[in-house]
C-alpha positions in Angstrom: 109.7 50.6 -139.2 107.8 53.9 -139.6 107.8 56.0 -136.6 104.2 57.1 -136.7 101.4 55.2 -135.2 97.7 56.1 -135.0 96.6 53.4 -132.6 95.5 53.6 -129.2 94.9 50.5 -127.1 93.7 49.7 -123.5 94.6 46.5 -121.6 91.6 45.1 -119.8 90.8 42.0 -117.8 93.5 41.7 -115.2 94.4 43.5 -111.8 96.4 46.5 -111.9 99.8 44.8 -110.7 99.5 42.4 -113.6 98.9 44.9 -116.3 101.9 47.1 -114.9 104.2 44.1 -115.0 103.0 43.4 -118.6 103.7 47.0 -119.4 107.2 46.7 -117.9 108.1 43.6 -119.8 106.8 45.1 -123.1 109.0 48.2 -122.5 111.9 46.2 -121.9 111.5 44.2 -125.1 110.6 47.1 -127.3 113.6 49.1 -126.2 115.7 46.2 -126.8 114.5 46.1 -130.4 115.3 49.8 -131.0 111.9 51.2 -130.5 111.7 54.6 -128.7 109.4 54.0 -125.8 108.5 56.6 -123.3 105.9 56.5 -120.2 105.1 56.1 -116.8 104.7 52.7 -114.9 103.0 52.6 -111.5 104.6 51.0 -108.6 102.4 50.4 -105.6 103.1 51.6 -102.0 102.5 48.2 -100.5 100.8 49.6 -97.4 98.0 47.1 -96.3 94.3 48.1 -95.7 94.4 51.2 -98.1 91.8 51.9 -100.8 94.3 53.1 -103.2 97.4 51.1 -104.0 99.2 53.7 -106.3 102.4 54.9 -104.7 104.6 56.3 -107.5 104.9 56.7 -111.2 108.2 55.7 -112.5 109.5 57.4 -115.8 110.7 54.5 -117.9 113.6 56.4 -119.5 115.0 58.4 -116.6 114.0 56.2 -113.7 112.5 59.3 -112.0 109.9 58.6 -109.5 106.8 60.8 -109.1 105.2 60.2 -105.7 101.4 59.9 -106.3 100.4 58.8 -102.9 99.1 61.0 -99.8 99.7 59.8 -96.3 96.4 61.1 -95.4 93.4 61.3 -97.8 91.6 64.8 -98.3 88.5 65.3 -96.0 85.4 63.8 -97.8 87.4 60.8 -99.6 89.1 57.6 -98.9 91.2 58.0 -101.9 95.0 58.7 -101.2 95.9 59.7 -104.6 98.0 62.9 -105.0 97.0 64.7 -108.2 99.7 67.2 -108.0 102.2 64.2 -108.2 100.4 62.8 -111.2 100.3 66.3 -112.9 104.2 66.7 -112.4 104.8 63.1 -114.1 102.5 64.2 -116.9 104.4 67.4 -117.7 107.7 65.5 -117.9 106.1 63.1 -120.4 104.7 65.8 -122.6 108.4 66.8 -123.4 109.2 63.3 -124.2 106.3 62.2 -126.5 107.4 63.9 -129.7 110.6 61.9 -130.0 108.9 58.7 -129.2 107.6 55.7 -131.1 105.4 54.4 -128.3 104.0 56.0 -125.1 103.2 53.8 -122.4 100.9 55.4 -119.6 100.1 53.5 -116.4 96.4 54.2 -116.4 93.5 56.2 -117.3 91.8 56.8 -113.9 90.0 59.0 -111.8 92.2 62.0 -112.3 92.3 61.7 -115.9 88.5 61.1 -116.1 88.2 64.5 -114.4 90.6 66.3 -116.7 93.7 66.3 -114.5 96.5 63.8 -113.6 98.2 62.3 -116.5 95.6 63.7 -119.1 98.1 66.1 -120.7 100.5 63.2 -121.5 97.5 61.4 -122.9 96.5 64.2 -125.1 100.2 64.8 -126.2 100.4 61.0 -127.5 96.8 61.4 -129.1 97.5 64.6 -130.9 100.9 63.5 -132.1 99.7 60.2 -133.6 101.9 58.1 -131.3 101.1 54.5 -130.4 99.5 54.8 -126.9 99.2 51.9 -124.4 97.3 52.1 -121.1 94.7 50.5 -119.0 91.5 51.5 -117.5 89.0 50.4 -114.7 85.5 49.7 -115.5 84.6 52.6 -113.2 86.1 55.0 -115.7 85.2 53.1 -119.0 82.7 55.9 -120.2 85.3 58.8 -119.7 87.8 56.8 -121.4 85.5 56.1 -124.5 84.8 59.5 -124.6 88.5 60.3 -124.9 89.4 57.6 -127.1 86.4 56.4 -129.1 87.2 53.2 -131.2 90.5 52.4 -129.1 91.6 48.7 -129.3 90.6 46.7 -126.3 93.3 44.1 -125.5 93.5 41.0 -123.2 96.1 41.3 -120.6 98.7 38.9 -122.4 102.0 39.6 -124.0 100.8 38.1 -127.4 97.7 40.4 -127.4 99.9 43.4 -126.9 102.5 42.4 -129.4 99.9 41.8 -132.0 98.4 45.1 -131.4 101.6 47.0 -131.8 102.5 45.0 -135.0 99.2 45.8 -136.5 99.1 49.4 -135.5 102.7 50.1 -136.7 101.7 48.5 -140.1 98.6 50.5 -140.6 
């Protein structure tokens, strides 16, 4: 297979935990088939009654965990997300992107819509023409479409993700 890919896809239509599980399964399958996959998968903190469920981003190659959850949200917000943790995760990805076939990033969310968080990793994947798979909530759909106009929109199924990658790598 050709190592280049110019396709970007976003998975929609399922909750975050379902999408992250799909991403984990896809990564295992793709790596077993010999593809060079890099990225970050979100793992929840598991704490009840919180607005934000993100706890850590796990590097799929090294297993390194990047905490992205603040115990106390900043004044004026109920969001517990730690932008500094997401930025550290992004920096680690930027170095991995050039040698990859596929980049899987947990989500394009509030931080990325504002130009921080994992945006550097998103930009690295896009600028190097790597296949990029992610998810985005409706709340940040407009910012996503500005970043990746024309990106494929996939249903949250294994078959949709596999069909996307097969088509993207052939084109």
